[in-house]
C-alpha positions, 0 to 999 in steps of 0.5 A: 500500500502507498503511504498516506500523503501526510506521512511524507515530509515534502521538505525532506523530499524536495531537498534530498538531492539539492542543498540549494533547494534546502536553503531556498526552502529555509530562507523562504519559510524563515522570511515569511515567519519573520514578516508575520511575527507580530502574531504571538502564534507565528512568533513562537514558530519563528523563535523555534525555526530561526536558529535552525535556519541560521545553522543551515545557512552557516553549514551551507556557506562552509560547505560551499567554501570548502567545496570551492577549495576542493574544486580548485585543488582538483582542477590543479591536479586535473590540469597537470594530468591534462598537460601530461597527456597532451603536451608533456608525454609528447615532448618527452617521447620526442626527446627519448626518440632523439636518443633511442629510436622507437624500434630499439630495445632501449626505447622499449625499456623506457616506454613499453606502452609508448604514450598510452599509460600516460594518457589513459587510466586512473589518476593513480595509474598515470601518476605511477607511469610518470614516476616509473619513467625516471627510474627506468632512465636511471643514470643514463647521461644522455637523458639526464636533463629529461630525467630532471624535468620529469622529476620536477613534474612529479613534485608538482603532481605529488603536491597537487594530489596531496592537496586534493585528498586533504580538501576532499576529506575536509569537504566530506566533514562539512557535508556531514554538518550540512546534512544534519542541519538540512534534516533538522530544518526540514523536520521543524518546517514539517512540524510548522506545516502541521501547526499552521494547518491547525491554525488555518483549518478553516482557510487553508489557502492562508498556509501557502504564504509560508512555504516556497511552493515553487521548490516543492512543486518542481523537484526537477532533475538537476544532476546529469552525466553523459559521454560524447563521441568525437565531434558530437553535440548533445542536448543535456536538459531543457531548463528555465533559469534565473539570473542567480543560478549557477552551474557545476561542470566537470569534464571527466575525459581528455577532450576539451568540451564546450558548454552553452545555452541554445534556443533550440534542441540539438543546435551546434554552438554559434555564440557564447560557449564555456570551454572546459578542459579536463577538470571541474568548475562552478560558474554563473549560468550567464557564462553559457550564454543568454538565460532566455535560451532554455536548452543546455548543450555540450559539444565535443570539438575534438575529431578523435577523442571522446568526451565525458562530463558531469553537470549540476544546476545549482 
């Protein structure tokens, strides 16, 4: 049997996968209660809810701040790995071949998989491939300067990798605090709904003014993932935006991708686009074009490499 509708907390449901929605629900309800607090009954609800709203807001601000650090550190590591797969390994390979041609045993010892291990695989696998290369070079005088260059790049990778892991750990802790605050706010707002239903039992339409019905009624999907073939264009979602909306982008592949807004489904870019190499970034929605254009698009301009992305509307 289906649960009775009143057994379901709509505030928990509407914010379960979106902390921005939780903050919108909380801010709207807090403001509405504050506006009507001259009524002693409403004042009692406000005094109970307002501290929970402030706790949620503080936790959300802390989560965003730490998440921004995490994204910055992650982007730094991703940029280095992108450099590795696109420019560094090509240059290193050319230098090695200038000393040891590709069909020689010496070359095969240094580059048994050629450029592949540096351009594909997990972060750990690619970093391991870089670290193995100076070990293989050893005391070879002809490649001494190259060994020094690679060793310097390894230092950058190690620092970026460490920073990213530390940031992930911090952000996870902030996320636990935020989730606790979200649940507490939603439970209290649900209790206030019951209290207001009792107060306005004869005129239930009066209850609407205290709750953000736009968020409650439109629990749209906000997180999307996908893959693109070389040269492909894809319509991610049809969505109506406001000026304060932000969008989170994560290019998980090797090929640079272009994200943009379009007035029609499936159109290739013809105006403003946001170009993102391997990495992640949070940007204002206006960075993708005119917010009156309601289709979010992604384009892979590379003619050889496939692409992979994550996108979240904040």
